[in-house]
LUMVOZA-564103 format. One record per residue (C-alpha): residue number from 0; x, y, z. Coordinates in pm, 1 decimal. Layout:
+-----+----------+----------+----------+
: pos :        x :        y :        z :
+-----+----------+----------+----------+
: NUM :        X :        Y :        Z :
...
+-----+----------+----------+----------+
% end
This chain:
+-----+----------+----------+----------+
: pos :        x :        y :        z :
+-----+----------+----------+----------+
:   0 :    816.9 :   -889.3 :    297.2 :
:   1 :    805.5 :   -612.2 :    130.6 :
:   2 :    521.4 :   -396.1 :    214.5 :
:   3 :    490.8 :   -543.2 :    563.8 :
:   4 :    831.8 :   -377.5 :    583.2 :
:   5 :    716.8 :    -76.5 :    502.8 :
:   6 :    424.2 :   -136.2 :    738.0 :
:   7 :    654.0 :   -170.1 :   1041.3 :
:   8 :    913.9 :     82.5 :   1003.3 :
:   9 :    764.7 :    318.5 :    791.9 :
:  10 :    971.7 :    355.9 :    517.1 :
:  11 :   1220.0 :    188.3 :    237.1 :
:  12 :   1452.0 :   -134.0 :    523.3 :
:  13 :   1694.0 :   -440.4 :    316.9 :
:  14 :   1554.7 :   -788.3 :    376.1 :
:  15 :   1732.5 :   -916.5 :    747.8 :
:  16 :   1522.8 :  -1272.5 :    653.0 :
:  17 :   1338.7 :  -1411.8 :    466.7 :
:  18 :   1456.2 :  -1618.5 :     69.8 :
:  19 :   1349.3 :  -1408.3 :   -122.9 :
:  20 :   1534.7 :  -1143.0 :   -363.6 :
:  21 :   1546.8 :   -788.1 :   -279.3 :
:  22 :   1724.2 :   -468.5 :   -414.1 :
:  23 :   1665.2 :   -135.4 :   -375.9 :
:  24 :   1838.5 :    145.2 :   -491.4 :
:  25 :   1861.5 :    563.1 :   -511.6 :
:  26 :   1740.1 :    747.9 :   -853.6 :
:  27 :   1760.8 :   1150.9 :   -884.5 :
:  28 :   1452.4 :   1319.9 :   -969.3 :
:  29 :   1593.0 :   1361.4 :  -1386.1 :
:  30 :   1376.3 :   1304.1 :  -1717.6 :
:  31 :   1602.5 :    978.2 :  -1696.3 :
:  32 :   1476.4 :    754.2 :  -1414.6 :
:  33 :   1205.6 :    536.1 :  -1537.1 :
:  34 :   1405.9 :    399.9 :  -1841.2 :
:  35 :   1665.5 :    371.3 :  -1559.0 :
:  36 :   1404.3 :    194.6 :  -1330.5 :
:  37 :   1284.8 :      2.5 :  -1637.8 :
:  38 :   1661.7 :   -150.5 :  -1703.2 :
:  39 :   1710.0 :   -237.5 :  -1279.0 :
:  40 :   1404.4 :   -435.6 :  -1287.6 :
:  41 :   1430.8 :   -618.9 :  -1639.9 :
:  42 :   1749.7 :   -728.2 :  -1497.5 :
:  43 :   1615.8 :   -775.6 :  -1148.7 :
:  44 :   1358.1 :  -1044.3 :  -1343.1 :
:  45 :   1574.8 :  -1203.4 :  -1523.3 :
:  46 :   1857.0 :  -1284.9 :  -1214.6 :
:  47 :   1522.8 :  -1381.2 :   -972.3 :
:  48 :   1425.3 :  -1584.9 :  -1321.2 :
:  49 :   1073.5 :  -1488.7 :  -1368.2 :
:  50 :   1126.1 :  -1285.9 :  -1764.0 :
:  51 :    715.9 :  -1321.5 :  -1770.9 :
:  52 :    728.4 :  -1112.1 :  -1591.7 :
:  53 :    875.9 :   -843.0 :  -1726.2 :
:  54 :    632.6 :   -605.3 :  -1937.5 :
:  55 :    414.9 :   -639.3 :  -1564.1 :
:  56 :    700.6 :   -509.0 :  -1439.4 :
:  57 :    867.1 :   -233.8 :  -1661.3 :
:  58 :    569.9 :   -129.6 :  -1655.5 :
:  59 :    428.0 :   -103.4 :  -1370.0 :
:  60 :    750.2 :     14.5 :  -1228.8 :
:  61 :    718.2 :    364.4 :  -1579.6 :
:  62 :    410.9 :    444.4 :  -1387.2 :
:  63 :    544.6 :    461.3 :  -1035.0 :
:  64 :    892.3 :    618.3 :  -1040.8 :
:  65 :    754.1 :    843.8 :  -1327.6 :
:  66 :    530.4 :    947.3 :  -1075.1 :
:  67 :    685.3 :   1011.4 :   -835.2 :
:  68 :   1033.2 :   1203.9 :  -1098.0 :
:  69 :    708.8 :   1470.8 :  -1227.7 :
:  70 :    430.6 :   1484.3 :   -893.9 :
:  71 :    681.8 :   1455.2 :   -598.9 :
:  72 :   1018.2 :   1574.6 :   -801.5 :
:  73 :   1249.3 :   1423.5 :   -522.2 :
:  74 :   1513.3 :   1214.9 :   -519.9 :
:  75 :   1324.1 :    818.7 :   -507.1 :
:  76 :   1403.7 :    493.5 :   -425.6 :
:  77 :   1251.8 :    247.8 :   -637.2 :
:  78 :   1252.2 :   -152.4 :   -431.0 :
:  79 :   1144.3 :   -526.0 :   -524.5 :
:  80 :   1111.0 :   -775.5 :   -357.5 :
:  81 :   1034.9 :  -1150.8 :   -519.4 :
:  82 :    948.3 :  -1393.0 :   -291.4 :
:  83 :    774.6 :  -1691.5 :   -391.0 :
:  84 :    457.0 :  -1658.7 :   -622.6 :
:  85 :    441.7 :  -1224.1 :   -562.2 :
:  86 :    650.1 :   -956.5 :   -615.6 :
:  87 :    617.2 :   -670.5 :   -419.3 :
:  88 :    750.4 :   -326.3 :   -600.0 :
:  89 :    720.7 :      0.9 :   -405.8 :
:  90 :    872.5 :    391.6 :   -527.8 :
:  91 :    942.9 :    590.3 :   -158.9 :
:  92 :    990.2 :   1010.8 :   -319.1 :
:  93 :    981.6 :   1243.0 :    -43.3 :
:  94 :    618.7 :   1426.0 :   -151.4 :
:  95 :    290.6 :   1369.8 :    138.0 :
:  96 :     17.1 :   1396.7 :   -144.9 :
:  97 :    -77.8 :   1044.3 :   -253.4 :
:  98 :   -168.8 :    994.6 :   -595.7 :
:  99 :   -497.0 :    996.4 :   -616.8 :
: 100 :   -726.5 :    854.8 :  -1013.5 :
: 101 :   -748.3 :   1134.4 :  -1203.5 :
: 102 :  -1043.3 :   1228.5 :  -1416.5 :
: 103 :  -1019.0 :    930.3 :  -1733.0 :
: 104 :  -1204.3 :   1137.4 :  -1987.5 :
: 105 :  -1153.7 :   1102.9 :  -2286.5 :
: 106 :   -927.0 :   1360.8 :  -2435.2 :
: 107 :   -661.7 :   1397.9 :  -2139.5 :
: 108 :   -324.0 :   1310.3 :  -2205.7 :
: 109 :   -257.2 :   1119.5 :  -1881.4 :
: 110 :   -329.1 :    996.0 :  -1559.2 :
: 111 :   -401.4 :    665.6 :  -1581.8 :
: 112 :   -103.9 :    550.8 :  -1409.7 :
: 113 :   -251.0 :    442.5 :  -1043.3 :
: 114 :   -454.5 :    268.0 :  -1329.7 :
: 115 :   -291.8 :    108.6 :  -1434.1 :
: 116 :    -96.7 :    -22.9 :  -1170.3 :
: 117 :   -411.7 :   -149.9 :   -958.5 :
: 118 :   -475.6 :   -287.2 :  -1240.9 :
: 119 :   -158.4 :   -516.0 :  -1310.6 :
: 120 :    -98.5 :   -548.4 :   -887.7 :
: 121 :   -250.9 :   -811.3 :   -677.3 :
: 122 :   -304.1 :   -510.2 :   -479.5 :
: 123 :   -132.9 :   -189.8 :   -365.0 :
: 124 :   -123.5 :    144.0 :   -106.3 :
: 125 :     40.4 :    413.6 :     41.1 :
: 126 :    271.9 :    450.3 :    296.1 :
: 127 :    334.5 :    752.2 :    427.5 :
: 128 :    695.7 :    784.0 :    547.6 :
: 129 :    904.2 :    957.4 :    758.3 :
: 130 :   1102.8 :   1188.1 :    473.4 :
: 131 :    724.0 :   1120.5 :    189.5 :
: 132 :    584.9 :    806.7 :    124.1 :
: 133 :    623.5 :    488.0 :    -60.2 :
: 134 :    378.4 :    395.5 :   -286.0 :
: 135 :    398.8 :      8.0 :   -288.2 :
: 136 :    209.4 :   -270.7 :   -558.1 :
: 137 :    174.2 :   -677.5 :   -537.5 :
: 138 :    204.3 :   -880.6 :   -850.0 :
: 139 :    113.6 :  -1226.7 :   -886.7 :
: 140 :    396.6 :  -1423.1 :   -990.6 :
: 141 :    338.4 :  -1794.0 :  -1183.0 :
: 142 :    617.6 :  -2039.2 :  -1215.7 :
+-----+----------+----------+----------+
% end
């Protein structure tokens, strides 16, 4: 699974075995990257015949990519893998600083991205890599 490869290799690497479907794509650190990532995630869910999770997946992808664009400001990699009842999403960037829960004051406009990711996923984490970090989340896929 994607998280196992991240932990073992410390980077996003293509799957070499297993029956799951996966994708990996590099995106620029531009304001258009979150929309591009959502289109890619939507199409992957359709291709993998899991359309019922499109909304959650697109929200998670959008939050992770937006965080990478805003905070890392480096090219990033979006990876997704569907195997069995799990869909793993990971975004790697060139910044070593890890995301954290922000002040959730009602008047604050942002800072809830990781909270949303945490709420939608079954688990999530951060892996430091040679080039920066990768934030990953596993989502449950019901048939």
